C-alpha positions in Angstrom: 4.5 -61.5 -110.4 2.2 -60.5 -113.3 1.1 -57.3 -111.9 4.9 -56.3 -111.4 5.8 -56.8 -115.0 2.8 -55.0 -116.2 3.3 -52.1 -114.1 7.3 -52.1 -115.2 6.1 -52.0 -118.8 3.6 -49.2 -118.0 6.4 -47.2 -116.1 8.4 -47.2 -119.5 5.4 -46.0 -121.3 4.7 -43.3 -118.9 8.2 -42.0 -119.4 7.5 -41.8 -122.9 4.0 -40.6 -123.3 3.3 -38.4 -120.2 5.4 -35.2 -119.3 3.8 -34.5 -115.8 4.1 -36.6 -112.8 0.6 -35.8 -111.7 -0.7 -37.5 -114.9 1.3 -40.6 -113.8 -0.1 -40.4 -110.4 -3.6 -40.6 -111.7 -2.7 -43.6 -113.9 -1.2 -45.4 -111.1 -4.4 -44.7 -109.0 -6.4 -46.4 -111.8 -4.2 -49.3 -111.9 -4.2 -49.7 -108.2 -7.7 -49.9 -107.9 -7.9 -52.4 -111.0 -5.3 -54.6 -109.4 -5.9 -54.2 -105.7 -6.7 -57.7 -105.1 -3.9 -58.9 -106.9 -1.6 -56.5 -105.0 -3.0 -57.7 -101.8 -2.2 -61.3 -102.4 1.1 -60.5 -103.8 2.1 -58.5 -100.7 0.6 -61.3 -98.2 2.5 -63.9 -100.0 5.8 -61.7 -99.8 4.9 -61.4 -95.9 5.2 -65.1 -95.5 8.1 -66.0 -93.3 9.0 -62.5 -92.5 10.2 -62.3 -88.7 8.0 -60.1 -86.2 11.2 -58.8 -84.6 14.2 -56.9 -86.1 18.0 -56.2 -85.6 17.0 -52.6 -86.9 14.7 -49.9 -85.7 13.3 -47.1 -87.7 14.9 -43.7 -87.8 13.1 -40.4 -87.7 14.1 -37.0 -88.6 12.2 -34.4 -86.4 12.2 -30.6 -86.1 10.1 -27.6 -87.0 9.2 -26.8 -90.4 11.7 -25.0 -92.6 14.8 -26.0 -90.8 16.4 -28.0 -93.5 15.0 -31.5 -92.7 14.1 -32.0 -96.3 17.7 -31.7 -97.6 19.0 -33.6 -94.9 16.6 -36.4 -95.7 17.6 -36.2 -99.6 21.2 -36.3 -98.6 21.0 -39.4 -96.2 18.8 -41.5 -98.3 20.9 -40.8 -101.4 24.4 -41.5 -100.2 23.4 -44.3 -97.5 22.2 -47.9 -98.4 19.0 -47.8 -96.3 15.4 -47.8 -96.7 13.3 -44.8 -97.3 9.6 -44.3 -98.5 9.6 -42.9 -102.0 6.9 -41.4 -104.1 5.8 -44.9 -105.1 5.2 -45.6 -101.2 3.1 -42.5 -101.0 1.2 -43.6 -104.0 0.8 -47.3 -102.5 0.4 -46.4 -99.1 -2.3 -49.1 -98.3 0.4 -51.6 -99.4 3.8 -50.3 -97.9 5.7 -53.6 -98.4 4.5 -53.9 -102.1 5.8 -50.2 -102.7 9.2 -51.0 -101.6 9.2 -54.6 -103.9 8.0 -52.3 -106.7 10.8 -49.8 -106.1 13.4 -52.5 -106.1 12.0 -53.8 -109.4 12.4 -50.5 -111.1 15.2 -48.9 -109.4 17.3 -51.9 -108.0 18.7 -49.8 -105.1 20.1 -47.0 -107.1 20.6 -43.5 -105.8 17.4 -41.0 -106.3 19.8 -38.1 -107.0 17.0 -35.6 -106.0 17.8 -32.4 -104.2 14.8 -30.4 -105.0 11.6 -30.0 -103.3 8.3 -28.1 -102.9 7.7 -27.7 -99.0 9.0 -31.2 -98.8 7.2 -32.5 -101.9 9.6 -34.3 -104.4 7.2 -35.9 -107.0 8.8 -33.4 -109.6 12.0 -35.8 -108.9 10.3 -39.0 -109.8 9.0 -41.9 -108.1 12.2 -43.1 -106.5 12.6 -39.7 -104.9 12.1 -39.4 -101.0 8.7 -38.7 -99.7 7.1 -37.5 -96.7 4.6 -40.2 -97.3 1.9 -38.4 -95.5 -0.7 -40.9 -96.9 1.0 -43.7 -94.8 0.5 -41.8 -91.5 -3.1 -40.7 -92.3 -4.2 -44.3 -92.0 -3.9 -43.8 -88.3 -3.2 -40.1 -87.4 -5.5 -37.1 -88.1 -2.9 -35.0 -89.8 -5.3 -32.3 -90.7 -6.4 -31.5 -87.0 -4.0 -32.9 -84.8 -0.3 -33.9 -84.7 0.6 -34.7 -81.1 -0.1 -38.3 -80.0 0.5 -39.8 -76.8 1.1 -43.5 -76.5 -2.4 -44.2 -75.6 -3.9 -42.3 -78.3 -4.0 -45.2 -80.6 -5.4 -48.6 -80.0 -3.3 -51.7 -79.8 -4.7 -52.9 -83.3 -3.7 -49.4 -84.8 -0.2 -49.7 -83.3 0.1 -53.3 -84.4 -0.8 -52.4 -87.9 1.9 -49.6 -87.9 4.6 -52.0 -86.4 3.7 -54.8 -89.0 3.8 -52.5 -91.9 7.3 -50.8 -91.0 9.0 -54.1 -89.8 7.7 -56.0 -92.7 9.9 -53.6 -95.1 12.7 -53.7 -92.6 13.0 -57.4 -92.3 12.3 -58.0 -96.0 15.3 -56.2 -97.0 17.5 -56.5 -93.7 18.2 -52.6 -93.8 17.0 -49.8 -91.4 14.3 -47.5 -92.5 14.6 -43.5 -92.4 11.3 -41.6 -92.1 11.0 -37.8 -92.5 7.5 -36.4 -91.8 7.8 -33.7 -89.1 4.6 -34.9 -87.6 6.7 -37.7 -86.1 8.3 -35.1 -83.7 4.9 -34.7 -82.0 4.4 -38.3 -81.5 7.8 -39.6 -80.0 5.8 -41.2 -77.2 3.7 -43.2 -79.6 6.7 -44.1 -81.7 8.6 -45.4 -78.7 5.6 -47.5 -77.4 5.6 -49.1 -80.9 9.4 -49.1 -81.5 11.3 -49.0 -78.2 14.6 -48.6 -79.8 13.7 -46.3 -82.5 16.3 -43.5 -83.4 15.6 -40.0 -83.8 17.4 -37.1 -85.7 16.6 -33.7 -84.4 17.2 -30.8 -86.8 17.6 -27.2 -85.6 17.9 -23.9 -87.1 18.4 -20.3 -85.8 14.8 -19.4 -84.7 14.7 -16.1 -86.6 15.5 -17.5 -89.8 13.2 -20.5 -89.2 10.2 -17.9 -88.4 11.1 -15.9 -91.6 10.9 -19.0 -93.8 7.6 -20.1 -92.3 6.1 -16.8 -93.0 7.6 -16.6 -96.5 6.1 -20.1 -97.1 2.6 -18.8 -96.0 2.8 -16.0 -98.4 4.1 -18.3 -101.4 1.2 -20.4 -100.7 -1.4 -17.5 -101.0 -2.4 -17.8 -97.2 -2.9 -14.9 -94.8 0.0 -13.9 -92.3 -2.1 -15.0 -89.2 -3.3 -18.4 -90.7 -1.8 -21.6 -89.1 0.5 -23.6 -91.5 2.1 -27.0 -90.8 3.0 -28.8 -87.9 0.5 -28.7 -85.0 2.1 -29.1 -81.4 -0.1 -29.9 -78.4 -1.4 -26.5 -77.9 -2.2 -26.0 -81.6 -6.0 -25.0 -80.9 -4.6 -22.2 -78.7 -2.0 -21.2 -81.3 -4.3 -20.9 -84.3 -6.4 -18.3 -82.3 -3.3 -16.0 -82.1 -3.8 -13.0 -84.6 -0.4 -11.7 -84.4 1.5 -13.7 -87.1 4.8 -13.0 -85.3 3.6 -14.3 -82.2 2.0 -17.3 -83.7 5.0 -18.4 -85.7 7.6 -18.0 -82.9 5.4 -19.9 -80.5 4.6 -22.7 -83.0 8.5 -23.1 -83.4 9.1 -22.9 -79.8 6.3 -25.6 -78.8 7.3 -27.8 -81.5 10.8 -28.0 -80.4 9.9 -28.0 -76.8 8.2 -31.1 -77.2 10.8 -33.0 -79.0 13.3 -31.7 -76.2 11.1 -32.9 -73.3 10.4 -36.3 -75.0 14.1 -37.0 -75.9 14.4 -37.8 -72.3 12.3 -40.9 -72.8 14.9 -41.9 -75.8 18.3 -43.7 -74.9 21.1 -41.2 -75.6 22.7 -43.3 -78.1 19.4 -43.1 -80.0 19.1 -39.4 -80.4 21.1 -37.1 -82.3 20.9 -33.1 -82.7 22.0 -31.3 -85.8 22.3 -28.0 -86.7 21.1 -26.4 -90.3 23.9 -23.9 -89.9 26.5 -26.4 -89.6 24.8 -29.1 -91.7 27.7 -30.2 -93.8 29.7 -31.1 -91.0 26.9 -32.7 -89.1 25.8 -34.7 -91.9 29.1 -36.8 -91.3 27.9 -37.4 -87.6 24.3 -38.4 -88.9 25.8 -41.0 -91.1 27.8 -42.4 -88.4 24.6 -42.4 -86.1 22.9 -44.2 -88.9 25.6 -46.6 -89.2 25.1 -48.3 -92.5 27.5 -48.4 -95.8 27.3 -45.9 -98.5 25.2 -46.5 -101.6 27.1 -46.8 -105.0 26.9 -44.3 -107.8 25.5 -41.6 -106.0 26.0 -37.9 -107.1 27.5 -35.7 -104.5 25.3 -32.3 -103.9 27.0 -29.6 -102.0 24.3 -28.4 -99.3 23.6 -24.5 -99.7 23.1 -22.7 -96.3 20.5 -19.9 -96.6 21.2 -17.5 -93.8 20.1 -14.2 -95.7 17.6 -11.8 -93.7 15.1 -10.9 -96.6 12.0 -9.4 -94.5 11.5 -5.8 -93.8 13.2 -4.4 -90.7 10.2 -3.9 -88.8 9.2 -7.4 -89.3 12.5 -8.9 -88.2 12.0 -6.4 -85.2 8.7 -8.0 -84.4 10.1 -11.5 -84.4 13.0 -10.7 -82.3 10.7 -9.1 -79.8 8.6 -12.4 -79.6 11.7 -14.5 -79.2 12.7 -12.2 -76.2 9.3 -12.5 -74.5 10.0 -16.3 -74.5 13.5 -15.7 -73.0 15.1 -17.5 -75.7 
């Protein structure tokens, strides 16, 4: 309890004295190391009497990058009374339950009202903003080199650890939890082995516009057009060898989505929902019904802006269209 009070006080001081959240991040990192044993004891105490089963299962937003998954994640977590990993969860990834208890203390279930991101990152919106929480998955998944994981690619102990971390949060607050890290779309088999009743929301976007957005993201990040970026499907090692950036990007999107579609056959029909970026405002209603929880109080409504503008040169668009045609899509 002392550590929670102390951190709460520090948080208020940080708002006054620090202008950049990356400074706060470093500061919280130091605090985490100093109080790690106390945090562990607090979390272990909180886990007492938490059931090992739950009436709720986790929900995962999946799809290819640059398809609108982040704005969907932001809208759903802002408007619905459900759990989600926020930037405190990202910071305290080794103590997942503790991060949610900390968030409850600081924010008391308030809407985050964050609708900005930098390729999925929301730290600029504050600690309550929804996070992809890659640090959490990195405890078991080699995100840098591999995203595809079958059900037997982790040990029983590793799968039990994931299950314990996720269900401890769900059961402590008696609410479902929504994740959005697109690596999850390449490990559906593994996730179903851990959570047989997990739900999945598959976000689709016009392939040409998705490809355009991926290419522009590479250039914005100072990468070469043929450098591989973001989610890695099963055949990633072959894809990264492709020097034609238009072919590589189209095949990246295709194989990411193909894996999701193939593995969706393992999911109960009522637990799988496909939404389209081009129709996201209307499909958002379906997603809310699919999740099935009450609305959060005092959230800001935010209109979704759908970007369908072609902004690449004609010859680049033709190159993408040519690669799409080769796949017969």
